[in-house]
C-alpha angles and dihedrals in degrees: 000000000000127000136161127252089247090060090048094050091046090051093049091051089058096043093050093048093245090122116039103017126227129253094187099090138244097305093058092044090052091047093049092049089048086237136340119248105244111180086116110037095202089056092050091050089048092052091055097043094048088058096050130092089215105032115216112181091198099049095095096050090047090055090049092049092052095045097244086117130034129212118205146131103284132129112045092350091290130123116268137176113224143162109263096249093051091045091053092049097045093043089053095055094042093049091050088068088068091207091168090066093059116103092234092058091046090050094052099043103029098231128120123219088251091053092049088051090051092044090052089054093051097044091048089054095045093048098046105131096343141095116222135181120240091259092048093049094047092046089052092049099045091051088066116092113268099016102085093096090059095058097098095051091045091052090054114114090225089068094212094159092043096052096074087052090053090048090055094049095249097122143005134175118286132205109310119248101216105292091345122106115224133194135212140155118278086234090060096044101039125057114233092007104180097189126240118327125225108280094241090053092045097049098080094055094048094044097045089044094052097044092047089065106027107021154158089072142142128242089254092056090048091052091049089054094046106038109358089254097307098131124087106270092221091053094053092047090051090053089054094047094049089055083077116176092001086082131056127194116240128189114215110192093316098326118105127210143144133263132183106268090231088070101043096096092045092053092047090052096046117113122211114272125236096187126123122219137176113215126185139246116299092012119178091227088078100022093057097060089028129244087264091073099109093193095058095034115022110236097235090059098043094101090060089060103030100049136175121301089024096289114157113205127226107266138218110222120197123176086351094300126107107248104164147344132251142202134193115241119177105296097347138071109227111214126195110193119202115257092009092286117168121258113275110267099205124051097007095101090051090051093049092049090053091050091050089049094050092046095045095243122146095218138353128186130201122246124185114226 
């Protein structure tokens, strides 16, 4: 099957609830996106609200508080909000890489595999049936014999020592206490939590979920999104192969990838999009395929989107392609189009109106910079 990139991008806009938007709520948006990047809570809320017909800036947090969504360190070691079933599947795959057992990880973070295993046991016991702030959790852990030296690393906002515990299903984020982060066990937060499945059993759910939003894609692109390439290449390829007739191969202007067979006819019938959209910082539209995808995001403009310290800029999307970045400044949206291109004439006003609605602004105007 052969299609064009314009068809693929138009199909992704639909699948990711960019166009048309969803009226099914935050949980369904998070499910369709295969997780929402949540390093910055306001950016995660914006990603969901921009995809909603009736934007509600607190919908994501409410779903986290009631356990219908779960926030944890997942893809690429960053915080994501996911449905519990997808969280369990993705964590099982990420955890199977056992990155904390590699010498480079031990050198950087100063904990041996045996210490991580012992830490997992202690944290599981401490968090059983409770929700604790970071300070409360660390105080409880360092009071245990042998863990005092890990206190500084445990208190770090990066959570390096806590990530392996998240990948093993020992802990996740709990309901926030104002500006304070809390932690609990998935079993305490999520009703009927079944723990992490075997990786081979988890692979189909994660692969189909990813490809249903960001396909067609290769096993290598999937692994880059999931674990920054930490999994064994042969294992990821086997997972794809064992999906059998659930996946079909698609050629997109010379590049081959896989797509769930249930979406093949829809993709083939898709016509290119002409719409314009403004998506926020850390948006899944670019993080799913990765900022290194030079068809979606021209390589000579990548640094404008993927900036220093891991910051991902808000993006302007026209016809499904990333064509610029934007920032909110007082009563205007300042737009920097790539290569000095003029602002889009059709569709930009509607995109700005939707951003104003989501952000509770009476009116916003566009200003080229």
